N, C-alpha and C positions, 0 to 999 in steps of 0.2 A: 890520656893521650901523650905520649912524646913527642920530644920535637921533631919537627919533619927533618930529616937528614939534609945537610948543607951537600947539593949535589952541582951547584953553581951559583954566583953572583946575583945570578937573571933569575928574577920571579918577585911576586908580589912581597910587598911589608907591610905590618899593621903601624900605623904612627897614631901615636896614643891609645887612650882606652876605651875609646867607642865603637871600634870596630872599621875606622877610615883605614883606607890603604893605598900604598903608592906602588906602581909599577914602571920601570924604565922601559923605553924601547917597546913599548906596548904596541905598536904599529908591526912589528915585527913575529906576532904570532895570529896566525887565519883564525877564523871562526868564533872572535872574542866578541861576545855582545852583553851589554849591560841593561837591567830593566828601569824603566821611567813608567809611574804608574800612581794612579790617586782613585779614590772610594767613587768618584764622579762618574769613570766610565773612559776616562784617558788612559791609552795603555800604547807605551812606546817603548824602541829598543835603540840603542845608540853604540856603536861601536867607535874604537880608538879615532879612525878616519871619518867619523859621523855620519857612515852609513846607518841604516837601519828603517824603522818604519814606525808612523804614527796613526793610530787610529782609536774607533769609539767602537768598534763592532766588523762583522764579516761584510755588512753591505757600506760601512761607511769609513775609508781610508782614506786621510787627507794626502800621504804619500805613497808611493806604487806599493803594493804589497810583495814582501821579499820573501825566501828562503835561504836558508844559512849560505850558499854558492853566493848569493847575489852580495853578500857583505865584503866581496875580494872581485867579484865579476864586474859589476854594475859599475856605471859612471854616473849613476843617481845617486845624489848625497843630500846631507843637508850643508851645502858649501856656501864658504864664505870667502870671496875672491878679493884680491887688492891688487889694483894696477899701481907699481911703484915706477914714479915718473924717471926715465931714463933707463931702466932697466926692466921693466915689463911686469907680465902677469903671476901672482902667487897665489895659491890657497892656503889660508890659517887653518883647513882642515886636511892640508897633506892632496887632497884631491886632483892633481894637476896633471898632464900629459908629462910634462917637464920632471914633476916631483917624483912621478911613478917611474918615470925611464931612469932617475938619477938613485934609485931605491938601494942598489946593489953596488953603488960606487962609494967613494971617499967624499963625495957631496951629498951624501944620505943627512937628515936633518934628523936633531936630537926631539925625542919624543918622551914626553912621560905623562902619565896617566894618574890622576889621583881620582878615588872614589870613595862613598860612603853612605849612607841610609838617609833618602834616595837622591843622589847627587853624582854627578859625572862631570869631571874637569879634563880635558887634553891641554896640554902645552908643547910647543914645538918652535924652534928657533930657526932663521936661515943667517948662517955668517956672510954668505954672500950678498946678501940685501940688509945687514945689520937689524933686522926685523923679527920679533917676537911676538906669538899669539898665545893667548888664554882663552878657551873656548869651554863653558860650563854650563850644562843643562841639567835640567830637572822638571817633573810636573808636578805645579803646585799642590798642595793638599785641598782637600775640598770636595767640590762638587761641579767644578768648571773644568771644562774639555777642552783645557791648555797646555802647551807644552812651552816651554822658555828657553832660550839660549842667549847667553850674555859673550860677547866677545869684546876681549880686550888687547889693542895694538900697541906694543912699545918699541919705540925707536932705542937700540941697544948698541948703535954706533956713534961715532964721533962727530956726525954731520946731518945735517937738517934731511927730512924725507919728506917728499910730497905722495900724500895716499891718496885713491880714488878706489873708495870700498864698495862690493857688491853683492849682495846676499844674494844666492840661488837655491832655492827649494823647490823640486819638481811638485807642481799641485795636482794629483790623479783627481781625489774627489768623486768618488765610486766604489762599488762592489768589487771586493776580489774577485767573483764571478767575470768581470770583465775583461782582467790581465789578459786573456788570450781568447774571448769567446766576446768578438766584437769590440776590440780596444779601438779601433778608429772611430767604428759608429756612435759609440756611447762620447767620445771627445765632440760628436756634434751636438750633444745636450747641452757641453757647456755653456753658460752665461758668465761672462768675468767683466768682473766691476772693479775699477780702480778706485780709490780715496785719497785723504790726506796723507794715510800712514802705511798702503800697502796696498794688495790685492784680493780679491773675494771671489769664491767661485761657488755658485749656486745652482748646477746641474737643471735643465727644464724637467725631466722625467728622470726616473731609478729603472734601467733595465738591470733585473733580478730574480731568483725564483720568487718572489712576491708578484711579479707581474710588470706590466708599464704604468707604473704609478707616477702622478705631479709628485715633484721632488721638493721638498722643503727644507733639506739640509744645506748648511751652507759651510765653505771650508776657506779659511784665509791665511794669510802669512803677512804680517806687518813689522814694521820695523821703527825704531828711534833713535837718534845719537846721543848719547849722556843723560841727561836727565829731562827729556822730552821733544827734542828738536827733530823737525820733521825731515823726510829723506827728499833729495833732489829729482826722483822721478823712479819709472818703472818699467821692466821688462816681463808684461803678463803673457807673452807668450811664447813656448818653447822653442819652437822652429826660429823664428826671428831673433830670440836671443844667442843662440849659438851661431847660426849664421848658415848657409849654403855648405853643406861640405863640413861644417864643424861639431862641436860634440859637447857634452857638459862637462867633460874633463880638459877642454880646450874650445873656449866658447869665442865668437868672435868680438860679442860685445864686450868683454873684458880684454881679449888680446889685443883687441885695436882701438880700447878705451872710448868705445863709441858712446856717443850721448842716449841719454836714455830714449825711449820710444814715447814715453808719456812722462809730461810734466805733474809733478804732485797735485792734487787737488783740484785736477780738471775732470774729474768723474767721467771720464773715455769709458765705455764699456766693449768687448769683444766678444764674439760668439763662434763656436764650433770649432776651437782649435784645442790641443794639451797645452794646460794653463803652467804657468811657472810664478812660482812665489819670488819674483827678479825685483831686487829694490836697490836703486843704485843710491849711493850715501854723497853729501857733498864732499868735494876735494878738500882733503886738510894736510897745512904742514906742521909735522912733529919736529923739534928741537930735541937734540941729543939727551934719552933719559924720558923723555915725555910720554903718556900714554892717551889714549883715546879709547871711550868705549862704545859698544851697541848694544842693544836689546831687539832679539826677534821674537814676535809671539804666534805661534803656531795655534790655531783654534779651529774648534768644529761647534756647530750652533744648530739649533734645532729649525732653526730660521736665519734671517739675515742679520748680520751682526749687528749689536749696538755699540759702535765703534767709539763714541764718548766714553763708554762705561769702562769698555775692554782695555783701553788704552790709557783709561784714568786710574785703571788697577794694577797695569801692568807695564805699561810705557814708560818706564824710567830705570835707569840704574840703581838709583836708591830703593826703589820697591822691589825693583828684581832682589838686593842683598836682604833687605828685609824678608820677603818671601821666601828666599832660600835658608834663612835661619829655622823660620817656622816651620820648614819641611822639616828641617834635619831635626828637630824637636819633637815631631808629630812622629816621625819613624823610629826616633830613638827612642820613644817611651812604648811604642808597640814591640820592639825587639827586647826591651828592658824588663817586659812583664816576666822574663825568666832569664836568669842570668847563673852561670857557674863560675866557681872562684877554685880552681885544683891549682897543681902545683906546674901546669904548663897554661901561662897566659896567651899565647898565641893561638891554642887547641881552645879556650874560653871564647877568645874573639872569634875564632872561625866558629863555634857554635852560635852566636850569634846572627851569623848569615844564614844559616841552617834555620834556626828560628823564624825567618823572616821568610822562608819558601813557601811554609803552609797559606802564610797571608797572600802570596803572591799567587798561589792555585787558586784560589778562592778568588782573587780579582783577575786573574787572565784565563781563566778554567784550563783548557789544555792547548791553548791554541793562541795567537798572534805574539809567538816569537819565534826567531828565525828557524832554529830547529825543530818548533811546533808550528809548522804549515799545511797544517791540516785542521779538519773542524770546524765548526762556526761559532767556536767559544762555548759557553757552557763547561758543565762537568758530566760526567756520566755516573750510573748509580753506584756504583764500588767507592767513586771519589768521595761522592756525599759522605759515606760513613769515614773513611777514614781518614777525612780532612777534619772530622770532629773531633778524632784523637788528639790534635793539637790544640783545637779550641776548648776543649776541656782544661788543657792547662793554661793556655794564653788569655783567652775570652771566656772563662765558663757561665757566666750568667746567661750567655744567649744558647746553652746549647740544648736544655731542655726543650724549649719551643721548637729548636731546629729539628732534633730527633723526631717531635711528636709530629712535626709537619712532614718529614720525610716518610714516615709510616703510611702515609697516604699513596704512595707511590705502588703498594704490595698489590696483587690480584688476589682473587681469590682460588686460585689454581695454584699459588703458592712462588709463582713467580713474579716479575714485577716491571713496570715502566723503564723504558729503555732512553726516552729523552727528557731531560731535564731542563723545565721553563727557566727563567729569568729572575723567577719571584720565589721566595720559601714554600717549598709545599706545590709549586705547580708542572706536572706532568704531562705530557704531550703523547698522544698515539706515533706510533713509530714513522717519522717523517719522510722513509725510504720504502715505507710497506714491505719492510723484509721482516718476515716470521722468524724469528732469532732469540734463543734463550741462553744467557750466561749462567752456568750452573752453579757458579760460586756467589753468585748475588745475595743468596738468602742466608748464606752463613755469616756476612760482615755485621748485619744490624744487632743481633745478639751481641755480640763481642764489644761493639760501642756500647751499646743500652749498659750492658754489665759493668762497663768501664764507669757509666755517667751514675749508674746506683751506687756504686762504690764509693765516690768521689762526693755525691751530693745526700744519701741515704734516702731517697726521694721514692720510697716503695709505692707510693699512690700512683704513682706514674705509671706502672704497669696496669692499674683498673680505669686510666682515662681511655676513650671511646674516640676512634677516628673509623673514616670512611676508609673505601678500598678503592683503586683504581681499576677503570673496565675500559676496553677497546673491542676491537675486533678479534684479538686473538683469546684464543682459549684453550684449554687441555696443555699448556705450557707448550703453545704454539704450534700442536699438531692439528687442530682444526681452527675454523672460523666461525664467528657468530653472526650470520648474514641477519638476523632480524634486530641489530642494533642501531637504535634509533639517535643517530647523532646529536639531534636536538635536544637529548636528556642528559649530554655532557659525559663528563668520563668518569662518571664514580657508578661503585656496584649499588644496583637495587633488589629489591625484595620483589617476589612475583606481583605483589599489587601495587608495584612502582614506586614506595619510598626508598630513599636514600639509606641504605643499611651501614652501620658503624657496632663495629667489634671493639673489644679491650686492646691496646697495646699488646698485653700479654696473646691475646687472640690471635694476633699477628704474627707473632715470634715464635707461636707455637706451629701455626701453617707453615710457615717459611723452612720450618726444621722438619716436621714432619712428612711433609709431602716427598721430599728428595730421599728420605729412608725408604719408600717402597718405591721411588723410581729408577730401578736398579736395570744394571745388564745381564749379558749372560754370565759373567763371574760374580754375580751379586755385590759388585759396588755400583754405588752412584752414576748413571750414566753421565756420560762428559757433554753432552748436546751440544751446544754452539761453540762451547770453550769455557774453561776456568778462567782462573784470574789472568792468567798467561794467553790475552787474544790469540797467539800465533797458533795455539793447538786449537783450530778451528777445521780441521779435516776429518773428525771422528765422529761425526753425531749418528751415526748408523750403530756402531757396535763397539765405539769407544767409553771408556769408563776411566774416571777419576777417581783414583785410589786415594791420592791427597785429601780432598775435599771431602771422601767419604770419612775420612778421620778428623777432619775440622767439625763436619755435622756432628760425627758422634762424640766429641767433646761438647760441643754447645748443647747435645740433648742431657749428657750428665750434669752440666753446670745449669742449666733449666729446672733441672730434677731438686738441685742442691739450693736453687733459689726458692721455688716453691715451699721447700720447708721452711726455709730463713723466713718468707713470707707468712707462714702461720705461727712460727714461733714469736716472732717479732709484734706482728699486728692480730694474732688470732682469727685470722679469717682462716674458713673452714671449706669454702667452695667456689668456686671459679666458674664462670658462665662463659659458654664458646656456642658461635652458631651449631645446631644441631648436626649438621653435615660433616662438622669437622668429627665429630665424635666417632665415625668412621675410622678414622686414622688413629686413634686411641683404640685399637682393637682389644686390646689387653682387658680392657674395661666391659668387652660384647663378647666376641668368640675370636680368640689370638689366632693369629697368623702364625701358619711355620715359617720361621725367618730363614730358614735355610732354601725354603722352596721360591725361587725367582718368581715362577706363574704364579704364586700364590700370593706375591705381593703385587705384581702387577694387576691381577685381577680384583686385589682390592683397591687398588688406586684407581682402576677406570669407574670402579661403584662409584669413587667420591665424585670424578669428574661426571659422571652421569647427575650425581645428586646435587650438584652445584654447576649447572651448566650455564656460566657466567651471569648467574643471578642466585639468590637465596630464600629458605621460605621466609627467614626473618625471625623465624622461632628460636630461642635459646634453652641450652643443654644446661642446669645445673650439676656440676661434677664435684668428687669428693677431691679437695687439694692432693690429698694423700696417695690416692690411687692412682690422679694422673702423674706425680713424681714417682710413682715406681713403674708405671708404663713408660716413662721417659729413660729410666734408668735402665731397664730391662733392651730396650733397643739402643742404648749405649753400651751396655755391657756383651751385646751381641755383636757390634761392630769392632770394638778392641778386639776381643777373642777371633774374630773372622779375621782381621787384618794380620795379626799375630801370625796366626795357623797359615796363611794361604797367600799373604802378601810379602814375607820376608824372605829377601834374597839372601842365600849364603855364599860367601867368596870363598875361592881357592886359597886366599892367602890368610884366611881364619876372618871371623867376624861376618858381618853383614849391612844390610841396608833395606829400606821398602822400596818397592815397586812402587812409582807413582800413578802410571797408567797403562790401559789397553788402549790399543789402535784401532782401527776403522776394519782391520782383519779379525779382530779378535783375540789378538797377540799381547802378550805381557811383553811391556816396551823395555824394561830396565833388567841387568842381569849382566854376567860373563859372558859373552860370545865370541866366536870363531875372529871376528873379526874385530872387536875388542871390548874394553866395558861401555855399558852402556848404563849412566845415571843421573837423575836430575837433583838439584839442591832444593826443590821444591817439594821432591816426593818426602825430602826427611824433616824439614821443616814444620810441617803441619802436626805430622805424628809428635813430635818434641815440645811443639808450642800447647799442645793439649794434653788428653790422657793415653793417646793411642800407644806409644812408645812404653813399653816396660824397663824399668829403674837398669835391669842388665843389658836392656838394647840400646842405651842412651851411647855408653863408651865405645859400643861397635860401631853407631854410626859415625859418632865422631872421628874416628879412626878411617873409615870408609870415604868421608868427607876430605881428608887429609890427605888422603892416598890419590884421588881420584879427580876432586875439583878443586884442590888448591893449586894455584899456577902463580908463582912466585914475582912475575912481572905485573900480573893484574887481577890476584886476590882470588876470591873463588868464583869460581865458573858456575855460571846459573845452568851448566850440562855439559857431560863430557860427548867427545867427536863422536855422534852415531854415523855419520858417512852417508854421504847423499840425500838426496831430496825425500821426505817422508810423506807422500801424499796419502798415505793412508793417516795421519796424525795432525799434518798443520803445515801451515804458511812459512810456520818460523825457519823450518829445517832449508827453506830456499835462501835464507840471509846466508852469507858467508860465514863459515865458523869464527868464533870469538867477534860476532857484532851482536849489537841488539839479544833477542831472545834467542839465539843459538850461539850459546857458550862465552857469552860476553861477562864480565862482573855485573850484573843486575842489581843495583844499590839495593833496590826495594828488597829482592828475597836473602841478599847479604845479611843486611841488618835484622829481619825477622830470624834468621837463623842465629845470629846474634842474641837477639832476645830471648829466643828459647832455650840457647845454652844457659842465659842469667837465670830464667826462671827454674831451669832444673837444679840450679847449683852448680852447674860447671863455671864458675865465674873467672879463671884466669882463659879457659877456651872461649869463653864470650868476650871476652877485650880483647884478646887478640884478633877476633873478628873485627870489633868495633876499628880498632886500631890501625888494621889493613886499610881501611875505606878513608881512612881520616889520612892517612901518609901517601894514598894514591891520590887522593882530591887533592891535597895540599902543596904535592910536590909539583909546582907551575911548569917546570923544565919538561915534564914526563906529559901532565893532565892538560897543560894548557888550558886553564879555566880560574877564573875569579873564586874567590871562596864561597864554600858551599859546597853540595854533593850534586852529581849529576844523577841522571837517570841509569844510565850505564857508561862503564869505562870498555872502550872497544881494545881489541888484540895487542894496539900499539900504545895502549897506556891513555889514550886522550880520555878526557872527559866528555861524555856526548849527551844531548839534551839537558842541557843545564835550567836551574831554576825551577820548572814546573813538573815536581814527581813529588809522589805519593811517599817516597822513602825517608822525605824530611820530616813529615808526621813521626814516621815509625823510630828515627833517630832520637828525635825531642821525646818521645813518648818512654822510650828505652831508656835512656840519661835521668830522667826524670824518677821514674817507675822503679825500675832495675838496679840501675847505678848507683844512684842516689837514695834510692828507696823510700821516694816518699808516696804512699799508696795511700789507697781508700779502704775503707773495711765496711760496705754499706754507711757510710758516713762519718765514721771515725777516722783519723790519722792513723795510719799504721806505719811507721818505721822501721825501716829494712834496711841498712846500708849494705852496699856490695862494692864498696871502693878497695882499690888495691891500694900496696903502699905508696908506688908513685904518682897516685893521682892525690895524694895530702903536698901540701907544701912544704917548707922548709921550717916552719914551726908547728908540723902535723896538722894542720888544718885543711878542710875542704868545706866550699860551702855553697847552698844554692839558693838563690830566692825564687819565690813561687807564690800562687794562689792556691788556698785551699779554704774551703766553709767561707767563702767569699772575704777572706783577710788575706792581706798581704803579709806572708811569711818569710823569713830568711832563717834557714836550718842549717847552722854552724856544727859540723863536726870536729870532734878534737881528740886526735889520735897521737898525745903525745911519747908514747912510748913506742910509737914506730913501728906496731904491730901489722902483720899484713891478714888479709882477709881468711878469714876461719881461726883467725887467731885471737880476734878483739869481739866483743860484746859489748852491748849500751848499760853503762854502769850508772849512769843519770843522768835526768833532763830538767833544764831550767826554761821557763819561758818568762824572758823579762828580767830575768833573776831571781825568778821565784820559783823554789824547787817544785816539782811535779810528782804524786805518786805513779810509780810504775806499775803499768797493767800489761804483765806481761802474756805474750801467746806464743804460739811454735812458729810465729815467722817471725817476731821482733818486738817490740813496744808498742802499745795501742795509747793513743791519745784520745779520750771520748770527745766528741764535735762539740757537746753543751761547754766544755771548757775552751774551744776555739771560739765558739758563738759568743762567749762572754768578754772576748776581746773587743776593744774598739776600733770603729770603721774608720779607714781613711788613713791609718799609719801602718809601718811596717813594725812587725814583733818580732823578736830574735827567739829562736828555739836552740839553745845550746845542749848539744848532745857529746857527754863524755863517751870514750871508746877505752876500753881497758880489756 
């Protein structure tokens, strides 16, 4: 990746080699926020002016739930006030009415932000008051649901200052559902307690989707001065703190320097009000150059707080500093699992933040950050499998068991559960009782499993037995099972009532065979509720996804090849499947005419009838070669069908694939009188797999460059379709250039780049990835911290930052395609596709990663400065010892046994000479 072009001096800059960065005037950009999180379930976000939220789940918000607009419109924040004797009120967080009024004047304060893995610091100074503040925030690693904030105040003048500090953090203390649904009524449930160190709220009941229950969760804000000095008193009720007619950005208690309502340690409690973590500290006089520090502890517990233990662990400046260093080390170790060293140090550090994003997705799900103001936490089906792509690279030891657990979510009709529980392998019947199937869901598990098999060589995984998910939906949500006894649980049973289990291979076959027969009138797989693009959700009757027809076709071909490898490597000749599934392997019995839509649907109906949400439990033994042949025939038919019927020819020459049919049965893409209609998705999946022929690839690339590349925002997800497409999906109700309607959608852009690399179009693939880096890292335009967003809008702004599956795809692409660290059924395949600019001044490029449970650093040496396509691997050394080269068509293979012989617990150097 090239260095980001200097458009302005303004923007974040990396400091050092750990990924820490600094941003001047951070408060001059709207919508910025930073994640603070831990493995224990504390999930926070913080903006340059200390806005954001703190929560441990949908029903347990310590601070008020927010959306991204609240970052600059709400007056509620983690505020820290100072009343300066003789001069008045000032906010160390920048959140006072006076400071906001001065924002566009010469009196505006200087603000600097510093951040790293995973800590956040904002410094500001007031020339008028001769006072500077530094506020550092983080969530300690571990399992405590705690957020810490340290405030350091410094006298930067030449005369003494007398200060009265007050922390003021709104204590919402309830479910996000209560934000507009009985906001006041739920405040009547509040039981507010004061102690020696702060304010604690334990609502009497919880009013949310779970019903009116006795509440045990407690929320608290506590404070200390220096190394443990107690506060002077408290303001536990918000309305009394701000005063009649006052507000959180100009509160009476601070502006008039009113004495605290409650003296610390008196143990008074209040009931039935909006609570506030209002902590008044003792008045202090600072001499010139002198500083004073305060620590604010925000905590969520499942019962009343053990205050002695909490303050003992977190309540001092020295413990704050020690825990901050521990936290930095913890997160640095996480992201250092994979390290890149190329000719661009900034791009390498930027990739550290990309590496963090899949971990954040695992911890936050798709909720609890300001742009992600939806959902109730957790991840969807597609997320489970795509996030495992990154885990295979970062935390590979856990992936096998995760994949095994995930397969328990498959239904016997080839669909799957859509609500994912909190624990691995936990699936829940649809929360909203909505019968909906995403037609792409069955395609992803095999792709991820194949990557796992290539990395691990664990072919035994295919023969492990797993249960199936069962709920009231059957026949891909076309029918209801009214006989279901909920007492039996959400597992498929046999006719005799026993839990049925099939091999992982059986699950894979089922997920890919059912869609093959589930076709629309043009003989492509039905769109159903939507495919990966949730916005294409209005074509359930006659819509078809040509895009994922190609993906399923490629899966069928790859499963066929895997079965042949399984036989060759293990000697396995027979596979066992539920007897009902043999209907779908039609060439083994009575072959269906694949050109006949009615014939396919009739076979599918026979399958549904044979397995009506239960099975006999009888298994059929099938010849592995015959099954492989069946799958190959289906795959070849799909490829031929798509090339003949779904190729769009352009008047300008070349062409591309039509990706969809709408609910009127009309082909979506092509050249129309109103203009060109084209989707990037429709090209990505034929390129990723086998559907696009070799001669079609350059034509697709030319069409994408012509119709979808926008110099300002990169590769658009689709061209301008014009008007609302109610026969296709809600996405087209969005303004063009935003979200799923014509934005630069990172997920599909990266997959496009990945596909080009796979097809050998390295220059073109790198151009795609480079465009994403340039767009994301150009702060002046993208207005985002390091990392990649879900999408980039029409103005170039990065949207929905941090929580995006595209980070997993970029990490995967960099490791497996760019640096060519691949697995081949357990062996290590080296197939680098680095271009000349990616080597440093000495002609070196390296990657640190994990393979075969060994930590490896692979160093490529391109001392002759050759470009991709000119060099090949001439020699390989492991820890200085020459390796006998085992060449294959793709590159050089290092047998797994050679890696397994290496010592565990140290990093091993693999030097690869390119000539």
